[in-house]
Structures are given as structure tokens and as C-alpha cells.
N, C-alpha and C positions, 0 to 999 in steps of 0.2 A: 453920593456922589463917586466915592472910591469903587463902590459895587459895579458902577456902569463902566468905570474905566478898566476894572478887572474883566468883566464880560467884553468889553471892546477889544482888549488885548487878546483874550481868548479866541475870538472870531477871527482875528488877523492870523494867528497861529494856525488855526484850522483851515483857513483859505490857503495860507502858505504851503501847508501839507498836502491839501488836494492838489494845488498847482504842480508841486514837485512830482507827485505820481503820475500826472498826466503828460509831463513834458518829456522829451526824448532823452535829454542830458542837461544837467546843471553843473555848475562849476563850484566847489565847495573847498576852500582853503587852497585854491589854485589847482585843484584836481578836478577832471571831468567825472562825474558821477552819473551813471546811466538811470533813466526813470523806469518806471514800472513797465511800460508799453515795449520799450526797447529791450529790457531783460526778458520779458515773455517770448518776444520775438527770437531773441538769441537762443533761448532754452528750448522753445518748442516750435518755432516758426516752420521748420523744414518738416517736422513731423506732421504738423496741421496740414500743410499742403499735400503731404503723401496720403493722409487719411482721406482728404476732400476729393482727390483725384484717383482713389483706388479703383481697381477692377473688381475687387470683392472685399466684403467685410464680414466677419462671422463673430458675434458677441457670445461669450460663455458666461455662464452663471458659475462662480468658483466656489467650491466647498472648502471651508478653512480646515487645516488638519488639527487633530487627527481625526479622521472619519472612519468607521468601520461599515462594512458592507458594501455592496456593489452601488457604483453611482454611475454617472456617465463616463466619457472618455477621459483619460489622463492627458492633461497639457502641461508642459513646463514643469513637471514633476507634482502638479496639483491635480486633484480629482474635480470633476465639474458635476453639476447637476444636469447640464443641458446646453444647448447652443440654438441660437437663431441666426439665419443668414439674412442680412439686411440687403435687400433687393432694390430699394428705393434710392437711387443715386441722390436724390435730394436730401436723404437723411445723412448721407456721407458727410456732406458739408457742415450739417448742424451737429453732428457728434465731434467733428474736427474742433468747431467754434466751441462747443460746450467744454471740452477738455482745455482748450487754450485759454478760456476765460477763467479757469480754475488754477492756472500755473501760476506759482509764487513769483511776483515781480518786485520783491525787495532785494537788498543787498545781502549777499553771503548765502549759504545753504546750512542745513543741518542734517545730521543722521538721526536715523530712528533704530531702536532696538527690536520692536516688532514689526511684523509685515504679514497682514493677514488679508490678503487680496480677495475681493467678492466679485470682481468684473475682470474679463480679459477681452481684448480685442485681437483677432488674427487678421491683419491687413495685408492684401495681396495687390501689387501693382506690377505689371509686366512680368519680369522675371524676379522681381524682389519680394521679400516677405518681410513683416515685422509684427511682432508680438506686443502689446501693450497691457501689461499686468498691473491693475489698479486697485489701490488700497487707499479709500477715502478716510478711514479710521486714523491712519498714520499720515495721511497726506502724501503719498508718494505714487509715481508711475515708475515702473521699471521696464525698460524696453530691451527687447531681444531681436536678433535676426531669425536665422533659420531655427534654432533651437536654444535652449538654456545654457549651451556653451558659448552662443555668440552673443554676449553681452554688449549692449550698445549704451548702457548707462542708466542712471536714475534721474528723475526730474521730481523737484518738490512742488506740491500743490500748495495753495494758500492753506495756512493752519486752520484747523477746525472747519473745513470746507464741509458743505452738506453733500451728501451723495448725489449722483446725476440721477435727476427725475427722468431724464430722456432714456439713460440706459435701463432704469429700472422698469420704465414704461414698455420698453422694447422686449424685456424678458417677460414681463407680466402678459401682455398681448399674445405672446407666443405660448403661454401657459407653462414656462420654464420657472421652476422653483427657484427662490433666492435664499441665501444664507442669512438668517437674522443677525444683526449687529450685537455685541455685548449690551449697549445700552438699550436696544429694543427688547433683549432678553430680560433686562431689570426694569421694563415698563416705561422706558422713555422713548423718544422718537427713533424711528428707525434710521439709522446712518449707513445701512450696508449698500 
């Protein structure tokens, strides 16, 4: 009987946790606390709309330093293996949604010591340009305007988020090589 009560209490706690992350805000000890969806919108919503309504998007396969020998062009002080121009406007929204769903929706942020991006988006809309340098390994997106001196901030992704299959597929279909992740080099699944 005690076991059933324990299981029942666990289910209640689990359901309460799910509810918390689905609502916009809750009140805890007299203070409003934002829910996951509201935090994602606050952190990445404007960038999501920018990507979805872009005039052009280029996806780069980023080589993690140090790399010797000639590679593709250099962007934001990183060498690349190559790039693909995404021409299907329907994919713009899919890319925006894919990144948005990966944005951390919890309270607070964290800092990372490593940053080994393997993907970069160059998004152009009218006269504006934004670069989204993405590291799925340390769960972070760094955003820049015109160049690396125009720092628009960083956004944390969910911890231990898997790499974007959409971005990897776009690179693979264009025949652009991708940097293997440290876990793939060690024989685990590819998180690049």
C-alpha cells in the first residue's frame, strides 16, 4: 500500500512539473515565474521571426580550431568546410522552429568555457544581417550582426541537446563535409 502511495505522489509531482513548463507564468511564493514557452519566446522569439522571414540564408559547416591547411572561407574568425545557400523559403521556417525548440526554457543561464561551433547561419533580411554561430556540444548560440565585433549576445540551448538533424541533412545533401564531434571520434553517436 505504501508503495502505491509513493508512486501516486511521484505521478502528481511529475504532472505538476509538466504543467509548470507548459504554462506562461506561475506564482511561486508571491513572485511571478515565467514558464518555459514564455522564456523561449523572450530569448529567441525575435530571432526566430527574423530567420523565418529572411531574404536569404547560408548554412556553413564550421571547422573547429586549430585546423591546418586550406579550407573554405573564413567567417567570424572560424574556418569553414563550405556552405550551402538555402533557397527553399519553406525551409527557413523549419530552421527557425528547429532552433527555437532547442532554446533553454528554464530559469537562469550558464556560462561555458568551451565553444566549438560546427554550424553557422548567415541570415539576411532587407538591409539587416545576423550570424548565428551554433555549438550543440556546449549548448550555445552566439549571435552577431555585421561581423564578430557586432556582438548581439548568446543564447543557451537545452543542456545535452542533440545536433540539428535538419542542419546536418542540408549540409550532407549539398556534399559539404562536417566536423566530427569529440564523441563521434571516440566511437559514440555524432553530436556535431
